N, C-alpha and C positions, 0 to 999 in steps of 0.2 A: 505493499500500502501505499504508494506516494503522497507526502504533502505537500502542498503549494507552498511560495514565496519563503524560498530558504534564505537562512541568517547565515551572515559571512562574519567571521572566518566560523566554518561548523568546528566541531566533533562527532568523534564518533563511541558509540559505547554497545557492548554484548551483553547482553543478559541472559541467563538459564531461569528458567520460571519452574515453579511447582504448579502441580492443578491440572493444564494443559489437557486436555482428550479429543476434541474435535474440533471439526471449521469452525463452529462459532463462539470456542474458547476463543480462537487465535483473532475473530473480527473483534471480540470485545477486549482483549488485548490492545492491540491495533488504536481502536476507539480510545480507550483509554491513555495511550501515549499521545496520539493525534492531539487531546484536549491539552496536553501542557503547553503550554506558548514558549515559542522559540526550538521546537521539534521541526525539523524537516523532513524527514523522514523517516518511517518504522516498518520495517518488515520482519514479521514473525512467522517462526517455523514449527509447524505443531512435529516434522521430525524427527527433531532436536531439541523441540521445546526453547525455541531462542528468541530471542527479539534482539534485532540489529538496528540499535539508532542511532540518527545525527540531527545534530543539535546544535544549539549557540544560547548566546544570553538573551533570555533570565533564564533558559531552561536548565539544570545540572542532575548532576547524577542521582544526589539525592531526590531531587524533586521527583526524576521518572520511577525509582525503587518504589517510592510512596505511592506513585501513581498505579502501576499494578498489583502493590500489594491492594490498596485500596477496590482496586478490582477483582480482588479475589485470588488473584496468580503471586504470590508472592517471589522475590528473586532469590535465588539459593545463594549463599556465601561460601568461601574456600578459603582455607589457610595455606601459606607456602612459607615454605624455609629457605631462605637464602644464606648462601655464604659469602662473609663479606670480613677481605682481607685489609688491613692500612687502618683499621681503627685503632688510634691510642689514648684518646680520652675521650671525656664525656661529652663534650663540644662536637666529637666527631659523629657519635652514638646519634645527638642531637641535628646532626645536618644528614645523616642517611634515614632518618624518619621523615623528616620535611620533605625532600627529594619522593620519599615514597607516596608520602600524601599525598604529593601533587600529582599523582599516576591518577589515569581515567580509573573509576569502579573503584580506588581500593580506598578501604573504609577506616582501617588503622594500621598503626606499625610500630614496631616495638624491637630497636636495635638494642644488642645485649652486649657489652663491650667483653667481658668473660669469655662466654662461649664465641664472638667473631661470628654471630649468625643475628640475622633479621626476621623475624615473624611478622607476617602480613596476612589482612584479614582481607578481602576485595569479594564484588560479586563477581560469582563465579563466570568464569567466560569474559569479563575486562579485560584482563590482562594476563598474558603468559609469565609464566618464571623469568624465561629470559631476559624480554620484555622489561619487567623489573629490574632486574640483576644489569642489563643495559643502561639504565638511565642510571642506576647509582654509580656503575662504574664512571659514566661520563662525567658523574659528582666527584670524583676522584679518587673511586674505592674500586676497588676488584672484588667484584660481587659476581657468584654464580650461580644460578639454579641449585646447585648439589649442597647436602648439607655437608658442614664440614667434618671429613671423614679422619679416623685417627691417624690413619696411616701418610694423610695428606701432612696433618699436623706437625707427625714427627719429621718429616721431609722440611718443613719450615723450620723446625727448631735445628736440624741439621743443618741448613743453610746458615741461619742466624749464628750459631754458635762458630761455623768454619769463620764468617765476616768478620766476629769479634776479634778471632783468635790473629788473623790476618792483620787485623787495625791494629791488634793490641804491637806484633811485632813489628810494624812499621813503627807507631808512636812511641815506643820504647826507647830507641836512640835519639830522638828530641827530646824528650822527658829525661832522660839522661844528662844529656849534653845542655838544657836549657838551665832546669832546676838543680843537677849536681854542682851547675858551675855557680851557683847561688848556693850552696850550702856548703861546697866545698872550693873557697878559693884557689887553692894549687889546681882544682881541676881546670877551673878556668884559665888561669895563666898558660894551662899547657896545653891546651886549646890555639888560644891567644897567642905563645910562640911556635907552634906547629902549623896548622892549618889556618887559622888566622879567623878572627869572627866574621869577617864577610863570606868566607868560604863554610863556616860552619852557621849560617843563616840560610846561605843557599842551599845547604845539603840537607836543612829541616823545611825549608819551601818545598822542596820535592817529596820529602817523607812527610809531609803532612797533607800536600795536593795529593797525592796516591790515595790517604785517607780518604780524603774528601770527595776525589773522582770514584774511590772503588766502596767500601764497606758503609761508607756515609752517604753516599749518593740516595740512599733514599728518602735521607731526610731534605734533600734538596729538589728532588723529583716530586714529593708529595707536599711541603711547606711550601715552596715558592707561589707554584699553581693556587693553592689555597689562599696564599697571602693576597696573590693578585682578582681573586674572586670577589675578594671583602670578606672572604672566612678566614681568617686564619686560626690553626689550630696547632696542636703539641710540637707537631712537626716545622712548621713555621718559627717555633721560637727558637727549635736549635738550629735550623736553615741559617737564620737572620744572625745568632750568636756566634755560630762559628765561623760564615763569612766575615763578619764584624773583624774579626781576630784575625782569620786568614789573609783578609784585604789591607786591614792595617801594616800588617807586619812586613805583608808583601811591599807594602811602598816603603815601608822603613827598610827594605833589603835592595830594591831594586832603583829607587827616588826617594835617595835619603836628603835631597837638597828640600822636599815638598813639606819636609817637619822640622820645628826648631829643635836644636840640637839638644835640648833636653828630654824630649818626647823620645829620639830614635831608641828605640825598643822591640824587640817582636814578644809576639804572643802567641809562636806557632803550636808551642806545646799544650796551649789551653783548649786550642781549636780540634787538634789529634786526640789529647786526651779526652775532652768531652765525648765523642763517638765513639772512643773507647768503654767509657763508664756506661752512657746509657744504652750502648749496644749489649754490653753486660747485665745491666739491669733487663733486659727486654728478654736476655736467655732465662736470667732467673725468673722472670714474670713467666714466660712460657713453658718453663718446666712447674710451677707452682700451680698454674694454670691447667696442666697436664693432672696432677694430684689431685685437683679440685672438682676435677670431673672424672675422679675415678668412680664415682658409683655408677656412672652411665657405662663407661667402660666395661665395669666387671658385669656389668647385669648383660650386657650384648657377647659377654665371653661364654654366659650362661649356657644359651641355645648352640647346643650339636650343627656340625653342619652338614652330618649325614646321621642317616638311621638305618638301623637293620628291618628291611621292610619283606611280609613276606608277599609273594610277585608267583602265582601261577603253579603255588606249593612249595614254591623255592625262597629259601631268605638269601635277602642279597644288600649289599650296603649302596643307598641309593641317597642323593642331596634330598634336604628335608622341601627344599622347593618344588618339588618332582611332584610332594606327599598333598594327597587329597581328604576330605575328611572321609571316615569309614576304612581307611587303609589301615591293616594289620602289622602291628609293629613288637616285635622280640626282646625285650632287654634284662639284660645279662648282668650278675650280680656286680655292684659296681661301678655302672654305667649310670651318664646322666641322662634322664628321660628328654626326648626330643621336641614332642607336641604334648597337647592338651588332648587329654584321654580318658578312656574307662578302663577299668582291669577286666579282660575277658578269660581270664585263667592265672592262675598262679596267686602265690600271697609272698608278701615279704615287708620289710621297714623302709621306708622310703624318709630321707633327711630331707628337708622343708626348708632348713634353716637359712639359707641363702635368701628365700626369696619372703620368708615369714618372719627370718628372728627366732624362731621357736627351736632350744637346741634339742629336746627329744626328738628320735627319728617316729613316723606316723607308721601303723600297720595299717598295711591295704591288702584288700580280697578281693575277690570276684565281684563286680560290680561298683567299686570304689574310684574315686576320681583320680587323677594323676596330673600333676603339672609340669608342662617343659621347661626345665632348666632343675628341675630337681634331680636329686641324685637317688638311683636304687640301693638298697641295702645288699642283704647277701642270699636271697629270694633271686629266680626267674623270673618275670614277669610280662604274660603275650598281653596288649592293651589293641583298642581301638581307638583309632585318631577321631576328634571330634570337633578341635578347632585347629587351624591353620593361619599361619601368617599375619597380620593385624590384630585377625581376633582372639589370641591367645591370650593367656593370664600375663606373661611375661612382655609381651611385644606393648599390652594396653598399659602395663606398670612402667616400661621405658617411657612411653609416651607422653604419661602421666608427669612422671618425673623430670623429663625434658620443660615440657610447658612451663612446670612449675618453676624450673631453673632458668627458664626465661622470662620468667615474669617481671614487674614491675611495682613495686610497692610503692603504697602515697608516701612515704617518706622519701623517694628518688625523685619525685615532683620537684620536691625545692631543689634539691641539689643538678637537677638538670638545667632549673630556670638560673641556677648562679654561674655552673659551668658555659654554659652555653653567651655569655658574657665576658666569662672571666681572662680568656686569652687577648681579645680587644683591651681590656682593662691594662693588661699587665704588658703590651707594648707599648702600651702610652705608657706607663710608670716610667718604664725602660729610657722611653724616649725625656722624659722629665729627668731623668738621672742623669743621663749624659750632659743635656744642658746645664744644668746645676753644677755638674762637676767642671764642665766648661767656664763656668760664670765663677764658681767659687772656690775651684781645685787647683792643684798645682800643674796639671795641663789637659793635651788630648789622652794621654795614653792611661790615666787613672780615670778618665771619664770613660772609654772603653771597657776599660775593666769591670766597672762598676756596670756598664748597661749590660751586658754579655752576664753579669753574675744574676741580674734580675732576671732576663729571659729563660736562663735554664734553670733554675732554682725554682721559677715558678710554672713551670709544665704540671696540670693537674691531674696527671697522672691518675694519684693513689684516690683524689676524689672520683676519677669516673669507677675505680674499681672496687669502691668502698662498698658499696651496694651490694650489686651483681655477684661478686665473687662468696660473698658472706651467705647470697642465697644458696647457690651454688653448692656450696660445701654441705649448708646447713639439711638444704631438702637430698644431698646423697645420702646424707650421714640417716636421715628419717628413713629413707629406702631400705636402709641394711638393716632397721631394727624393725622392718616390716608396717610403716606410716609411711601413706605416699598423701601429699599436699598437691591436691586437685589443682588447685589454684594458690598463685605464689603468695597473691596478698592475705591469704589466711594466715601469712606465719607473721604477719603484722597483728591482724586480728585477734588472734588464737593467745598471742603472748598479751592481752590489755581484757581476757575477758577476767569476771570478776566472779565466775562460779560457773558449777558444770551440770547441768539436768540429763538422767539418765531414762530411756525407754525400761522397761523392767522386762519383758520376755524377749527370748533370742538377745540380750543385750547384757544384762547384770545376770541373767539365767542362761540355762542353753536353749530353753524354748520347746524343750523335750522331757515331757513327765515321768518321772522315775517314783518306783515305790519305797517308799522311806520307810513303814512301819507295818509289823505283820502281828497284831493282837487276835489270840486265839480262844475259844471255848477248850474245856478241860479235856474233852473227849476228843480236840481235832491237833492233829500237826502243822507247823508252819508248813512242810511240805505238802500235805493233804490238802490244806486249805488255798494253797496257790497252786495247786494241780488242778484243783476240783474249777477253783477261780478262773483259770485261764482255758479251759476246754470250753468253759460258757463263752467268753469273750473270744477265744477266736474266732466265733461267729460272727460277732459285731461289730459295728463302726464306729463305736462313740471313740473319741478325741483317748480317752483313758485305759480304752481295752488295751493298746500296746504299750501301756505301763506294766500290767500285769502280766502280759506275753512276754516281753524284754525278760521281765525278772526270773520268771518260769524259765525261759532260754537258759540266761545267767548260770540259775542253779541245776540246767540240765537233767530236768524232768520230760519225762515222757508221758506227753497229753492225750489221755483218750478222747474216743468219737462222742461227740455231744447231739441228740437228737430232739425234735420237735422245739429248735430253739424258738423263741416268742421273747421282741421286744415290748416294752410300754412307755412309750415316749415320757418321759422329766422322771420316770422313778427307776428303769434296768431293766434287765434282761432274765429268761430263765432257761432252762432246758433241762433232758435227761440226761444224766451221765452216769456210766455203770448201775441202771438200773433206778438212781437216786435224782429226787427232783434239787436243784440247782439253782439258787437264784442270788444274782449279785446285781445289789444297787441300790439306793437309799433305804434308811430305816423305813419307811413307809409301806417300799415293795416285801419287807420280812416280815413287819406287822408290827414288829417290839424292837428294840436296845438293850431290854434288861438285862444285867449282870455286866454286859460291857459299854454301857452309857458314858461313865466316868472317862476310862480310855478314850472313846469317841471324841468326846469334848475335848480331851485334851490335845488329839490329832488336830481340831478345826481351832483350837485356839494358838496352835503354831504358824495359822495358816495353810494349813495342808487337807484337801480332801478326803472325807472319811468314807470309803467304800464298804458296805456291810458283804457279807456272803451268811446266805442261807443255807440248811442243809435239811429235807424233807420237814420242812416248816419251822426247824428250830436253829437260831441264831448260832453259827461257826465261828465268827470271826469279823474283824474289823482290817481292811486293808487301807493302809496311809500313802497318798501318793500329792507327789508336789514334785513342782518344776526345779530343778537343783542349781544353784548357783553355780555362777562359774569360777571355776579353782581361784583365779585371782581377783574377781570382785573385791571382796573385801579389803583385799592389799591396796589396787587402784583407788579405795576412795580413800583409804588412810593415806597413800600417796598426795593425791589432789589435797588435802585436809593440811598437811605438811608445808605445800607450797603457796597454803592461803586460801585454795578455794574450794566455797562449800559444794557440798553434791545434794541434788533432788531428783527424787523419782519422780516421772509422770508418766502414768501407767493407768491405762483401763481398768485394770482387776479391781477385784473389791477391796474394799479399805481395809478387812481383816487379813488378808493374804500381802497385799502390799507392806502394811505395819508389821508383819510377821517377818518377810526378807528383809524390810529395813531395817528392822534390828538386830538383824543376824549381818547386815553387812556394814551397820555404824552409819546406816545414813537415817536423822532426824526428818529431813524438811520429805515431806510424801502429799503425792497429788492425787489421789486413787477416783478410779470411777471416770476416768476423762474419757471422751470419744475421740476418735480422731480428728472431728473438726475443731474438737476445745484444745489438741495440745500447743497449735499457734499459738491461742489465748494466753495459754499458761505461760509460754516460751516468752513472749512479749511482754508478759506480766514480769518477769523475772527480769527483765533488764539482758544485760551486756552478758550473757549467758553461751557457753558451748552448749549444744543438744548431741545427745550419741543416740543413734537407732540403727533399728534393724529391716525394720519391713516396709511394706508399700504405705501403711499407715502413716507410718513416721517419714514421709517425704515432708510433706508440707511445712513440717515444725524442722527439719533439717534443710530446708530455704529459709525458713524465718530467720532461723538463729542467727545471730553473730558469728557463729564460727558452727558448721552441722558437720558430725563424725560419725559415719558409717562405718558397722562393722561388715567387715567383707567377705563376710558369710552369710552375709542378709542378701534383700533381693539387691536387683540389678537398676530399680528405680529407686532406691534409697541412696546407693553409693553414687546416681549419676546427680541426684538432688545435694548430695555431699561436697563440702569443701576439703574435707580432710578424708582418706580411707583406712582403716585397720584393715592391712590384710589378713592376719592371723586369728584375727574375732578375740584377741584377747585385751581385757577391761583397761591391763598395764599401759598397754598401748597411748589410749589417753592422755597419762602422766608423762609417758616417753614424747607424746606430740607438744607439750605442753611445756616440758621442761627444754626441747629442741627450740620451739617459738622462742623461748625467751632468752636463752644462749643466743641464736641468731642475734636476735634485736639488740641484745648485751653487746655482742658483737660489731654489728652495724654502727651504731652508735661509738663504740671504740673507735675502730676505722676514721669516721665521719670527724670526729673531735682531732684524733691524729691528723688527717689531711688539711681539714681546715687552720687546724692551729700550727701545726709546721708551715702551711704558705704565709699565713698571719705575722708570725715571728721573725721567719727568716728574708721573705721581700725585704723589708726596712733593712736589715744588718747587710745582705748582698746587694742593697742601694749606698751602702753607707753610711747610713745618720747616724751610726752611733761612732765614727771616726774623729767627728770635731770632738766627741767626750773622751778623747782614750780607748774606744771600742774598738771590736777588730771588724775587720769587713772581710767576708769569702771570699777567695779567688774564684774564675770559673769553673776552674776543674773540682774544686771543693764543692761548687754549688751543684755542679753534674753528678758526682758520688752522693751526696745527699739527696738530690731527686732522685737518684736510682733507687737509693735505699727506702725511701719515704713508699714506693709503688710495694718494694721487696717485704714492708714493713709490714702491710695492709694484707696482703695475698700471705704473709705468714700467719698472722692472727688469726685471719678465717680458715686459716687450714688447720687450728686446734680444735674448730668444730667435729674435726672430723673424731676426737678422743671423747665426746659426749658420752658417757656410759647410760646405759638402761638403767629404766628403775628396777628394783630389784624387790623381790619380798621380802618383809624384813621376819626374823623367825620371833 
């Protein structure tokens, strides 16, 4: 469909739409787009469910997507990851983000200095990853559609290390000759008496030029164009500083007459050593970043490349990429399980510690689920594959961790605003420093030293790394402990919560009723009572029937056949067992509870369900059934209490049951009888709390809470609604998540305090403001060393998060 009166200049946008199923849908979309002022052409295809639009002002991509959404055919979004090399400070990430956001159809963009990646959300079909990468490359960064692979990072580190060694080898003679001459007068006189100072300066010029043209060329090729675009970055500071020192020294060497005699000195060693020290700092940063990303690397290594698959009756080793759901895999003892699936035959114990943080192996038998990446024990297993590729648990975990590691915390917004303007301000300060020293100082040489020192000391690398590296290490360590932060900003919000609200069933309890008490009449044994009751319940569909059957199975009891089964709704069931009438249910069904009434009341007072069993019309016993608490639930509540976080139980269960469980766990705040819709209101009433749940009915409360924490053994709906996922389902994971979030935020604050404090304190020193008062002034070389040390300090401090210990049960 062509719309008349095109407006120039025009832009084009391609959108993939949801919901189109017929030609009338196409017509409705075209009409909706045509109604947007500024649209010159709109073509909609039913085949690929896409709209191709040409438009100009006042139309915008936002207006177009809003129009199709109102028409009932919302545009689909997609997320892309770009690998971006060349980002060295926070102002670089800001520039990459602005370039990406300016591209057609891009909704949001977030660049991460620590991972060297940019996450882009755009309208599906609006732009390709290659086009976005080309736009970023045109802005001065090397971008590609591939996420940074570990081997590529290794190659970059090797190249950086090699360049550092070359620069050091070239700079060492310059440093020894110049600085050694100052420290050891005899060396200065020996050089003057042999090759002469002019020859010495020429040799220093040659070696320093090789340093700048070789290993230091990266600073010039990136920094000078950025300066020309009016968007200077860290490389610009280094480029201007080293070129100033090199240029002044070159004039002093080859055009001595242009300078006053008192100012005839060379600073080749400053330019050369600055390059060496900054390269060394980047090597240390790269290595630290590699350790920071160790969690992802470790997760990636968990999945084997091949598996032993059964094909045509033969077992052979095949790449896992070739496997599909339904494939049969043979797992040998000690072998790592390749994909998700279920056990078809065999039994073993599987070590799931790498994924869940649980130390004890988990017994696996026919019908049990297996997770790719875990390690088989001593038994052989045959499994059927159920999930492959991105659908596996391991792949989903990696995706969650990567998403969290690339996230920006609210605190980062302030850092971004400051660093975006930081470099231009520093260059202005350096210029003022030079002017001030020229006016009030001894000469141009001192002015140059002060200006270069300011440029070098002020590189905002540490500020840019302060937050993302801590997030990377913190979320990585959390993953190792079985805690997944699905959203990075949950790190900050969880550290600020004032309490924790728990669902009961399936969260604090196992969600599976178990027999807790067996009280019998004098003439009946426990085994006989359980055997008879289980025979009847084997025909029942009541939720409590499973608990009685499991208890009988655990004791190894053989169940007789039950005949004439009949159920009475709300009361129980009865059947003929071995010629005797057996009734299982409430006291009303049996007719009386005389003789065992006190024991039944005791069971019910403890929050358990009393099931009465009658044989031939007489009360034979009472079976107590309850949902057992998780083994670590009490320890989790106690650990949260030590952290200053009170626990509240929000459950739909009866008041008596909830209070009994609460008393057992040490929870005072009980909100019982709360319907699913009421949990949201309770969470909102509690204020800034984290909510922990596992079921579909918990999803609204998980989404409404300050932080939603889902038990990983729960439903997918609950997990998708949560901010944090506990893979193993262990409530102690809540305490681990809080501890890690607090440690990470504390680490970020330390990093930011250091980074900002370092710049605030040393820029005036580098500028020489303390010299008139007898204070020190940093040389450019010391400034470069201090700048490199600042970044390494921030990275090293973040790496301490790898040592955050898991919360343990206290004896």
